[in-house]
PyMOL Python script that loads the backbone (N, CA, C, O; Angstrom):
from pymol import cmd

cmd.read_pdbstr("""\
ATOM      1  N   UNK A   1     103.968 117.587  99.972  1.00  0.00           N
ATOM      2  CA  UNK A   1     104.125 118.855  99.284  1.00  0.00           C
ATOM      3  C   UNK A   1     104.336 119.963 100.303  1.00  0.00           C
ATOM      4  O   UNK A   1     103.754 119.926 101.387  1.00  0.00           O
ATOM      5  N   UNK A   2     105.152 120.937  99.971  1.00  0.00           N
ATOM      6  CA  UNK A   2     105.379 122.052 100.889  1.00  0.00           C
ATOM      7  C   UNK A   2     104.159 122.963 100.960  1.00  0.00           C
ATOM      8  O   UNK A   2     103.366 123.032 100.021  1.00  0.00           O
ATOM      9  N   UNK A   3     104.021 123.656 102.081  1.00  0.00           N
ATOM     10  CA  UNK A   3     102.903 124.583 102.260  1.00  0.00           C
ATOM     11  C   UNK A   3     103.064 125.789 101.345  1.00  0.00           C
ATOM     12  O   UNK A   3     102.178 126.101 100.548  1.00  0.00           O
ATOM     13  N   UNK A   4     104.186 126.453 101.466  1.00  0.00           N
ATOM     14  CA  UNK A   4     104.426 127.686 100.717  1.00  0.00           C
ATOM     15  C   UNK A   4     105.862 127.737 100.218  1.00  0.00           C
ATOM     16  O   UNK A   4     106.700 128.414 100.815  1.00  0.00           O
ATOM     17  N   UNK A   5     106.156 127.033  99.136  1.00  0.00           N
ATOM     18  CA  UNK A   5     107.531 127.070  98.654  1.00  0.00           C
ATOM     19  C   UNK A   5     107.904 128.479  98.199  1.00  0.00           C
ATOM     20  O   UNK A   5     107.102 129.190  97.593  1.00  0.00           O
ATOM     21  N   UNK A   6     109.119 128.854  98.501  1.00  0.00           N
ATOM     22  CA  UNK A   6     109.610 130.177  98.118  1.00  0.00           C
ATOM     23  C   UNK A   6     110.931 130.030  97.392  1.00  0.00           C
ATOM     24  O   UNK A   6     111.694 129.097  97.641  1.00  0.00           O
ATOM     25  N   UNK A   7     111.188 130.954  96.499  1.00  0.00           N
ATOM     26  CA  UNK A   7     112.478 130.966  95.831  1.00  0.00           C
ATOM     27  C   UNK A   7     113.305 132.086  96.429  1.00  0.00           C
ATOM     28  O   UNK A   7     112.853 133.228  96.508  1.00  0.00           O
ATOM     29  N   UNK A   8     114.523 131.759  96.853  1.00  0.00           N
ATOM     30  CA  UNK A   8     115.437 132.762  97.378  1.00  0.00           C
ATOM     31  C   UNK A   8     115.783 133.697  96.224  1.00  0.00           C
ATOM     32  O   UNK A   8     116.361 133.265  95.226  1.00  0.00           O
ATOM     33  N   UNK A   9     115.436 134.961  96.354  1.00  0.00           N
ATOM     34  CA  UNK A   9     115.618 135.901  95.249  1.00  0.00           C
ATOM     35  C   UNK A   9     117.079 136.168  94.924  1.00  0.00           C
ATOM     36  O   UNK A   9     117.392 136.659  93.839  1.00  0.00           O
ATOM     37  N   UNK A  10     117.973 135.850  95.847  1.00  0.00           N
ATOM     38  CA  UNK A  10     119.394 136.096  95.616  1.00  0.00           C
ATOM     39  C   UNK A  10     120.111 134.893  94.998  1.00  0.00           C
ATOM     40  O   UNK A  10     121.006 135.050  94.168  1.00  0.00           O
ATOM     41  N   UNK A  11     119.702 133.686  95.416  1.00  0.00           N
ATOM     42  CA  UNK A  11     120.420 132.496  94.942  1.00  0.00           C
ATOM     43  C   UNK A  11     119.595 131.648  93.984  1.00  0.00           C
ATOM     44  O   UNK A  11     120.148 130.804  93.278  1.00  0.00           O
ATOM     45  N   UNK A  12     118.290 131.856  93.949  1.00  0.00           N
ATOM     46  CA  UNK A  12     117.414 131.035  93.122  1.00  0.00           C
ATOM     47  C   UNK A  12     117.081 129.698  93.756  1.00  0.00           C
ATOM     48  O   UNK A  12     116.331 128.906  93.186  1.00  0.00           O
ATOM     49  N   UNK A  13     117.638 129.442  94.940  1.00  0.00           N
ATOM     50  CA  UNK A  13     117.391 128.184  95.648  1.00  0.00           C
ATOM     51  C   UNK A  13     115.948 128.139  96.133  1.00  0.00           C
ATOM     52  O   UNK A  13     115.407 129.136  96.610  1.00  0.00           O
ATOM     53  N   UNK A  14     115.328 126.951  96.001  1.00  0.00           N
ATOM     54  CA  UNK A  14     113.967 126.776  96.488  1.00  0.00           C
ATOM     55  C   UNK A  14     113.995 126.458  97.980  1.00  0.00           C
ATOM     56  O   UNK A  14     114.753 125.595  98.423  1.00  0.00           O
ATOM     57  N   UNK A  15     113.179 127.146  98.735  1.00  0.00           N
ATOM     58  CA  UNK A  15     113.047 126.943 100.177  1.00  0.00           C
ATOM     59  C   UNK A  15     111.670 126.350 100.423  1.00  0.00           C
ATOM     60  O   UNK A  15     110.658 126.920 100.015  1.00  0.00           O
ATOM     61  N   UNK A  16     111.636 125.202 101.094  1.00  0.00           N
ATOM     62  CA  UNK A  16     110.370 124.503 101.220  1.00  0.00           C
ATOM     63  C   UNK A  16     109.728 124.595 102.593  1.00  0.00           C
ATOM     64  O   UNK A  16     108.508 124.736 102.665  1.00  0.00           O
ATOM     65  N   UNK A  17     110.462 124.524 103.664  1.00  0.00           N
ATOM     66  CA  UNK A  17     109.865 124.582 104.995  1.00  0.00           C
ATOM     67  C   UNK A  17     109.010 123.361 105.275  1.00  0.00           C
ATOM     68  O   UNK A  17     109.335 122.254 104.846  1.00  0.00           O
ATOM     69  N   UNK A  18     107.916 123.565 105.995  1.00  0.00           N
ATOM     70  CA  UNK A  18     107.039 122.464 106.383  1.00  0.00           C
ATOM     71  C   UNK A  18     106.253 121.916 105.202  1.00  0.00           C
ATOM     72  O   UNK A  18     105.893 122.637 104.272  1.00  0.00           O
ATOM     73  N   UNK A  19     106.002 120.619 105.273  1.00  0.00           N
ATOM     74  CA  UNK A  19     105.086 120.018 104.306  1.00  0.00           C
ATOM     75  C   UNK A  19     103.664 120.221 104.812  1.00  0.00           C
ATOM     76  O   UNK A  19     103.452 120.555 105.978  1.00  0.00           O
ATOM     77  N   UNK A  20     102.698 120.019 103.931  1.00  0.00           N
ATOM     78  CA  UNK A  20     101.296 120.101 104.354  1.00  0.00           C
ATOM     79  C   UNK A  20     101.020 119.059 105.439  1.00  0.00           C
ATOM     80  O   UNK A  20     100.287 119.325 106.392  1.00  0.00           O
ATOM     81  N   UNK A  21     101.608 117.882 105.287  1.00  0.00           N
ATOM     82  CA  UNK A  21     101.400 116.810 106.264  1.00  0.00           C
ATOM     83  C   UNK A  21     101.901 117.226 107.642  1.00  0.00           C
ATOM     84  O   UNK A  21     101.210 117.039 108.643  1.00  0.00           O
ATOM     85  N   UNK A  22     103.105 117.790 107.689  1.00  0.00           N
ATOM     86  CA  UNK A  22     103.666 118.235 108.967  1.00  0.00           C
ATOM     87  C   UNK A  22     102.814 119.353 109.573  1.00  0.00           C
ATOM     88  O   UNK A  22     102.569 119.371 110.779  1.00  0.00           O
ATOM     89  N   UNK A  23     102.379 120.260 108.748  1.00  0.00           N
ATOM     90  CA  UNK A  23     101.568 121.383 109.225  1.00  0.00           C
ATOM     91  C   UNK A  23     100.233 120.899 109.788  1.00  0.00           C
ATOM     92  O   UNK A  23      99.839 121.292 110.886  1.00  0.00           O
ATOM     93  N   UNK A  24      99.538 120.043 109.029  1.00  0.00           N
ATOM     94  CA  UNK A  24      98.250 119.532 109.494  1.00  0.00           C
ATOM     95  C   UNK A  24      98.401 118.677 110.751  1.00  0.00           C
ATOM     96  O   UNK A  24      97.557 118.735 111.645  1.00  0.00           O
ATOM     97  N   UNK A  25      99.470 117.888 110.822  1.00  0.00           N
ATOM     98  CA  UNK A  25      99.709 117.078 112.023  1.00  0.00           C
ATOM     99  C   UNK A  25      99.938 117.981 113.231  1.00  0.00           C
ATOM    100  O   UNK A  25      99.450 117.694 114.324  1.00  0.00           O
ATOM    101  N   UNK A  26     100.669 119.057 113.041  1.00  0.00           N
ATOM    102  CA  UNK A  26     100.897 120.007 114.133  1.00  0.00           C
ATOM    103  C   UNK A  26      99.605 120.649 114.604  1.00  0.00           C
ATOM    104  O   UNK A  26      99.397 120.834 115.803  1.00  0.00           O
ATOM    105  N   UNK A  27      98.736 120.990 113.659  1.00  0.00           N
ATOM    106  CA  UNK A  27      97.443 121.570 114.038  1.00  0.00           C
ATOM    107  C   UNK A  27      96.585 120.552 114.793  1.00  0.00           C
ATOM    108  O   UNK A  27      95.921 120.891 115.773  1.00  0.00           O
ATOM    109  N   UNK A  28      96.607 119.311 114.329  1.00  0.00           N
ATOM    110  CA  UNK A  28      95.839 118.267 115.014  1.00  0.00           C
ATOM    111  C   UNK A  28      96.361 118.067 116.436  1.00  0.00           C
ATOM    112  O   UNK A  28      95.579 117.943 117.379  1.00  0.00           O
ATOM    113  N   UNK A  29      97.683 118.036 116.584  1.00  0.00           N
ATOM    114  CA  UNK A  29      98.274 117.871 117.910  1.00  0.00           C
ATOM    115  C   UNK A  29      97.914 119.045 118.810  1.00  0.00           C
ATOM    116  O   UNK A  29      97.621 118.870 119.993  1.00  0.00           O
ATOM    117  N   UNK A  30      97.940 120.222 118.246  1.00  0.00           N
ATOM    118  CA  UNK A  30      97.577 121.416 119.012  1.00  0.00           C
ATOM    119  C   UNK A  30      96.139 121.296 119.511  1.00  0.00           C
ATOM    120  O   UNK A  30      95.842 121.621 120.660  1.00  0.00           O
ATOM    121  N   UNK A  31      95.255 120.828 118.640  1.00  0.00           N
ATOM    122  CA  UNK A  31      93.855 120.658 119.038  1.00  0.00           C
ATOM    123  C   UNK A  31      93.691 119.616 120.133  1.00  0.00           C
ATOM    124  O   UNK A  31      92.945 119.828 121.089  1.00  0.00           O
ATOM    125  N   UNK A  32      94.380 118.500 120.000  1.00  0.00           N
ATOM    126  CA  UNK A  32      94.299 117.445 121.013  1.00  0.00           C
ATOM    127  C   UNK A  32      94.786 117.968 122.362  1.00  0.00           C
ATOM    128  O   UNK A  32      94.145 117.736 123.387  1.00  0.00           O
ATOM    129  N   UNK A  33      95.898 118.662 122.362  1.00  0.00           N
ATOM    130  CA  UNK A  33      96.482 119.142 123.614  1.00  0.00           C
ATOM    131  C   UNK A  33      95.773 120.373 124.169  1.00  0.00           C
ATOM    132  O   UNK A  33      96.041 120.788 125.297  1.00  0.00           O
ATOM    133  N   UNK A  34      94.877 120.954 123.388  1.00  0.00           N
ATOM    134  CA  UNK A  34      94.126 122.116 123.865  1.00  0.00           C
ATOM    135  C   UNK A  34      93.076 121.724 124.908  1.00  0.00           C
ATOM    136  O   UNK A  34      92.585 122.574 125.651  1.00  0.00           O
ATOM    137  N   UNK A  35      92.740 120.449 124.956  1.00  0.00           N
ATOM    138  CA  UNK A  35      91.779 119.973 125.958  1.00  0.00           C
ATOM    139  C   UNK A  35      92.482 120.020 127.310  1.00  0.00           C
ATOM    140  O   UNK A  35      93.434 119.275 127.546  1.00  0.00           O
ATOM    141  N   UNK A  36      92.019 120.883 128.183  1.00  0.00           N
ATOM    142  CA  UNK A  36      92.720 121.168 129.442  1.00  0.00           C
ATOM    143  C   UNK A  36      92.973 119.923 130.291  1.00  0.00           C
ATOM    144  O   UNK A  36      94.087 119.715 130.773  1.00  0.00           O
ATOM    145  N   UNK A  37      91.950 119.101 130.472  1.00  0.00           N
ATOM    146  CA  UNK A  37      92.111 117.916 131.323  1.00  0.00           C
ATOM    147  C   UNK A  37      93.116 116.943 130.710  1.00  0.00           C
ATOM    148  O   UNK A  37      93.925 116.349 131.423  1.00  0.00           O
ATOM    149  N   UNK A  38      93.063 116.785 129.402  1.00  0.00           N
ATOM    150  CA  UNK A  38      94.003 115.882 128.734  1.00  0.00           C
ATOM    151  C   UNK A  38      95.423 116.429 128.836  1.00  0.00           C
ATOM    152  O   UNK A  38      96.366 115.682 129.094  1.00  0.00           O
ATOM    153  N   UNK A  39      95.568 117.724 128.635  1.00  0.00           N
ATOM    154  CA  UNK A  39      96.885 118.343 128.725  1.00  0.00           C
ATOM    155  C   UNK A  39      97.473 118.161 130.124  1.00  0.00           C
ATOM    156  O   UNK A  39      98.648 117.822 130.268  1.00  0.00           O
ATOM    157  N   UNK A  40      96.655 118.388 131.154  1.00  0.00           N
ATOM    158  CA  UNK A  40      97.135 118.211 132.530  1.00  0.00           C
ATOM    159  C   UNK A  40      97.601 116.779 132.767  1.00  0.00           C
ATOM    160  O   UNK A  40      98.612 116.545 133.430  1.00  0.00           O
ATOM    161  N   UNK A  41      96.855 115.827 132.220  1.00  0.00           N
ATOM    162  CA  UNK A  41      97.248 114.429 132.369  1.00  0.00           C
ATOM    163  C   UNK A  41      98.579 114.172 131.662  1.00  0.00           C
ATOM    164  O   UNK A  41      99.437 113.460 132.182  1.00  0.00           O
ATOM    165  N   UNK A  42      98.743 114.753 130.484  1.00  0.00           N
ATOM    166  CA  UNK A  42      99.997 114.591 129.735  1.00  0.00           C
ATOM    167  C   UNK A  42     101.169 115.159 130.536  1.00  0.00           C
ATOM    168  O   UNK A  42     102.229 114.540 130.617  1.00  0.00           O
ATOM    169  N   UNK A  43     100.974 116.329 131.121  1.00  0.00           N
ATOM    170  CA  UNK A  43     102.046 116.977 131.875  1.00  0.00           C
ATOM    171  C   UNK A  43     102.389 116.167 133.118  1.00  0.00           C
ATOM    172  O   UNK A  43     103.562 115.988 133.446  1.00  0.00           O
ATOM    173  N   UNK A  44     101.369 115.681 133.805  1.00  0.00           N
ATOM    174  CA  UNK A  44     101.596 114.951 135.051  1.00  0.00           C
ATOM    175  C   UNK A  44     102.174 113.557 134.821  1.00  0.00           C
ATOM    176  O   UNK A  44     103.067 113.127 135.550  1.00  0.00           O
ATOM    177  N   UNK A  45     101.674 112.858 133.822  1.00  0.00           N
ATOM    178  CA  UNK A  45     102.136 111.494 133.590  1.00  0.00           C
ATOM    179  C   UNK A  45     103.332 111.448 132.649  1.00  0.00           C
ATOM    180  O   UNK A  45     104.301 110.729 132.891  1.00  0.00           O
ATOM    181  N   UNK A  46     103.251 112.218 131.584  1.00  0.00           N
ATOM    182  CA  UNK A  46     104.326 112.317 130.595  1.00  0.00           C
ATOM    183  C   UNK A  46     104.955 110.968 130.259  1.00  0.00           C
ATOM    184  O   UNK A  46     106.179 110.849 130.203  1.00  0.00           O
ATOM    185  N   UNK A  47     104.119 109.947 130.033  1.00  0.00           N
ATOM    186  CA  UNK A  47     104.691 108.659 129.672  1.00  0.00           C
ATOM    187  C   UNK A  47     104.811 108.548 128.149  1.00  0.00           C
ATOM    188  O   UNK A  47     104.040 109.144 127.396  1.00  0.00           O
ATOM    189  N   UNK A  48     105.786 107.779 127.735  1.00  0.00           N
ATOM    190  CA  UNK A  48     106.094 107.664 126.313  1.00  0.00           C
ATOM    191  C   UNK A  48     104.940 107.077 125.503  1.00  0.00           C
ATOM    192  O   UNK A  48     104.739 107.455 124.349  1.00  0.00           O
ATOM    193  N   UNK A  49     104.192 106.169 126.092  1.00  0.00           N
ATOM    194  CA  UNK A  49     103.079 105.538 125.381  1.00  0.00           C
ATOM    195  C   UNK A  49     102.031 106.584 125.014  1.00  0.00           C
ATOM    196  O   UNK A  49     101.552 106.616 123.880  1.00  0.00           O
ATOM    197  N   UNK A  50     101.678 107.434 125.965  1.00  0.00           N
ATOM    198  CA  UNK A  50     100.669 108.454 125.721  1.00  0.00           C
ATOM    199  C   UNK A  50     101.165 109.496 124.714  1.00  0.00           C
ATOM    200  O   UNK A  50     100.426 109.928 123.830  1.00  0.00           O
ATOM    201  N   UNK A  51     102.407 109.880 124.865  1.00  0.00           N
ATOM    202  CA  UNK A  51     102.982 110.878 123.960  1.00  0.00           C
ATOM    203  C   UNK A  51     103.028 110.342 122.530  1.00  0.00           C
ATOM    204  O   UNK A  51     102.679 111.053 121.587  1.00  0.00           O
ATOM    205  N   UNK A  52     103.455 109.098 122.371  1.00  0.00           N
ATOM    206  CA  UNK A  52     103.492 108.487 121.043  1.00  0.00           C
ATOM    207  C   UNK A  52     102.096 108.340 120.463  1.00  0.00           C
ATOM    208  O   UNK A  52     101.907 108.495 119.256  1.00  0.00           O
ATOM    209  N   UNK A  53     101.109 108.042 121.311  1.00  0.00           N
ATOM    210  CA  UNK A  53      99.738 107.904 120.836  1.00  0.00           C
ATOM    211  C   UNK A  53      99.221 109.236 120.286  1.00  0.00           C
ATOM    212  O   UNK A  53      98.546 109.261 119.257  1.00  0.00           O
ATOM    213  N   UNK A  54      99.533 110.332 120.964  1.00  0.00           N
ATOM    214  CA  UNK A  54      99.121 111.654 120.489  1.00  0.00           C
ATOM    215  C   UNK A  54      99.798 111.963 119.158  1.00  0.00           C
ATOM    216  O   UNK A  54      99.155 112.454 118.231  1.00  0.00           O
ATOM    217  N   UNK A  55     101.080 111.680 119.064  1.00  0.00           N
ATOM    218  CA  UNK A  55     101.811 111.940 117.823  1.00  0.00           C
ATOM    219  C   UNK A  55     101.251 111.108 116.670  1.00  0.00           C
ATOM    220  O   UNK A  55     101.031 111.629 115.577  1.00  0.00           O
ATOM    221  N   UNK A  56     101.023 109.825 116.911  1.00  0.00           N
ATOM    222  CA  UNK A  56     100.491 108.953 115.859  1.00  0.00           C
ATOM    223  C   UNK A  56      99.090 109.376 115.441  1.00  0.00           C
ATOM    224  O   UNK A  56      98.771 109.374 114.252  1.00  0.00           O
ATOM    225  N   UNK A  57      98.250 109.740 116.408  1.00  0.00           N
ATOM    226  CA  UNK A  57      96.894 110.191 116.079  1.00  0.00           C
ATOM    227  C   UNK A  57      96.939 111.478 115.257  1.00  0.00           C
ATOM    228  O   UNK A  57      96.151 111.649 114.327  1.00  0.00           O
ATOM    229  N   UNK A  58      97.841 112.365 115.591  1.00  0.00           N
ATOM    230  CA  UNK A  58      97.969 113.627 114.870  1.00  0.00           C
ATOM    231  C   UNK A  58      98.379 113.397 113.416  1.00  0.00           C
ATOM    232  O   UNK A  58      97.831 114.014 112.503  1.00  0.00           O
ATOM    233  N   UNK A  59      99.340 112.510 113.213  1.00  0.00           N
ATOM    234  CA  UNK A  59      99.793 112.203 111.857  1.00  0.00           C
ATOM    235  C   UNK A  59      98.686 111.499 111.072  1.00  0.00           C
ATOM    236  O   UNK A  59      98.480 111.777 109.890  1.00  0.00           O
ATOM    237  N   UNK A  60      97.983 110.593 111.733  1.00  0.00           N
ATOM    238  CA  UNK A  60      96.882 109.884 111.059  1.00  0.00           C
ATOM    239  C   UNK A  60      95.798 110.861 110.623  1.00  0.00           C
ATOM    240  O   UNK A  60      95.270 110.747 109.517  1.00  0.00           O
ATOM    241  N   UNK A  61      95.462 111.821 111.483  1.00  0.00           N
ATOM    242  CA  UNK A  61      94.465 112.824 111.116  1.00  0.00           C
ATOM    243  C   UNK A  61      94.933 113.646 109.918  1.00  0.00           C
ATOM    244  O   UNK A  61      94.145 113.956 109.025  1.00  0.00           O
ATOM    245  N   UNK A  62      96.203 113.992 109.905  1.00  0.00           N
ATOM    246  CA  UNK A  62      96.755 114.745 108.777  1.00  0.00           C
ATOM    247  C   UNK A  62      96.661 113.920 107.493  1.00  0.00           C
ATOM    248  O   UNK A  62      96.286 114.446 106.444  1.00  0.00           O
ATOM    249  N   UNK A  63      96.996 112.646 107.569  1.00  0.00           N
ATOM    250  CA  UNK A  63      96.940 111.781 106.393  1.00  0.00           C
ATOM    251  C   UNK A  63      95.520 111.643 105.861  1.00  0.00           C
ATOM    252  O   UNK A  63      95.299 111.674 104.651  1.00  0.00           O
ATOM    253  N   UNK A  64      94.564 111.491 106.764  1.00  0.00           N
ATOM    254  CA  UNK A  64      93.163 111.366 106.351  1.00  0.00           C
ATOM    255  C   UNK A  64      92.693 112.661 105.686  1.00  0.00           C
ATOM    256  O   UNK A  64      92.016 112.628 104.659  1.00  0.00           O
ATOM    257  N   UNK A  65      93.052 113.785 106.273  1.00  0.00           N
ATOM    258  CA  UNK A  65      92.667 115.071 105.687  1.00  0.00           C
ATOM    259  C   UNK A  65      93.265 115.231 104.288  1.00  0.00           C
ATOM    260  O   UNK A  65      92.560 115.625 103.360  1.00  0.00           O
ATOM    261  N   UNK A  66      94.551 114.933 104.127  1.00  0.00           N
ATOM    262  CA  UNK A  66      95.184 115.045 102.815  1.00  0.00           C
ATOM    263  C   UNK A  66      94.520 114.120 101.795  1.00  0.00           C
ATOM    264  O   UNK A  66      94.331 114.506 100.642  1.00  0.00           O
ATOM    265  N   UNK A  67      94.167 112.911 102.210  1.00  0.00           N
ATOM    266  CA  UNK A  67      93.484 111.962 101.314  1.00  0.00           C
ATOM    267  C   UNK A  67      92.127 112.502 100.902  1.00  0.00           C
ATOM    268  O   UNK A  67      91.757 112.423  99.730  1.00  0.00           O
ATOM    269  N   UNK A  68      91.381 113.050 101.853  1.00  0.00           N
ATOM    270  CA  UNK A  68      90.067 113.621 101.541  1.00  0.00           C
ATOM    271  C   UNK A  68      90.200 114.785 100.560  1.00  0.00           C
ATOM    272  O   UNK A  68      89.420 114.896  99.614  1.00  0.00           O
ATOM    273  N   UNK A  69      91.168 115.631 100.782  1.00  0.00           N
ATOM    274  CA  UNK A  69      91.387 116.760  99.884  1.00  0.00           C
ATOM    275  C   UNK A  69      91.784 116.301  98.497  1.00  0.00           C
ATOM    276  O   UNK A  69      91.364 116.881  97.495  1.00  0.00           O
ATOM    277  N   UNK A  70      92.593 115.259  98.443  1.00  0.00           N
ATOM    278  CA  UNK A  70      93.014 114.691  97.148  1.00  0.00           C
ATOM    279  C   UNK A  70      91.820 114.094  96.408  1.00  0.00           C
ATOM    280  O   UNK A  70      91.689 114.261  95.195  1.00  0.00           O
ATOM    281  N   UNK A  71      90.947 113.397  97.141  1.00  0.00           N
ATOM    282  CA  UNK A  71      89.783 112.756  96.538  1.00  0.00           C
ATOM    283  C   UNK A  71      88.793 113.784  95.980  1.00  0.00           C
ATOM    284  O   UNK A  71      88.066 113.484  95.033  1.00  0.00           O
ATOM    285  N   UNK A  72      88.757 114.980  96.551  1.00  0.00           N
ATOM    286  CA  UNK A  72      87.845 116.021  96.074  1.00  0.00           C
ATOM    287  C   UNK A  72      88.249 116.563  94.707  1.00  0.00           C
ATOM    288  O   UNK A  72      87.412 117.066  93.957  1.00  0.00           O
ATOM    289  N   UNK A  73      89.531 116.455  94.391  1.00  0.00           N
ATOM    290  CA  UNK A  73      90.024 117.052  93.139  1.00  0.00           C
ATOM    291  C   UNK A  73      89.759 116.191  91.974  1.00  0.00           C
ATOM    292  O   UNK A  73      90.110 116.547  90.850  1.00  0.00           O
TER     293      UNK A  73
END
""", "prot")
cmd.dss("prot")
cmd.show_as("cartoon", "prot")
cmd.util.cbc("prot")
cmd.orient("prot")
């Protein structure tokens, strides 16, 4: 689902932007990379395995959060 869908007032077209999943994953990634020592390691090593692991963990956290929010309703 989109975070804040908007309707273009001139054309009536719906504008969706980021989904909640994409937004939450971005926030999770931001939090992971905010750890200074981890960030320095990412910058220095910059290997694909580590980068993919951060991306996958971020998406997984977003999915878990969305599931928890869904279960509350």
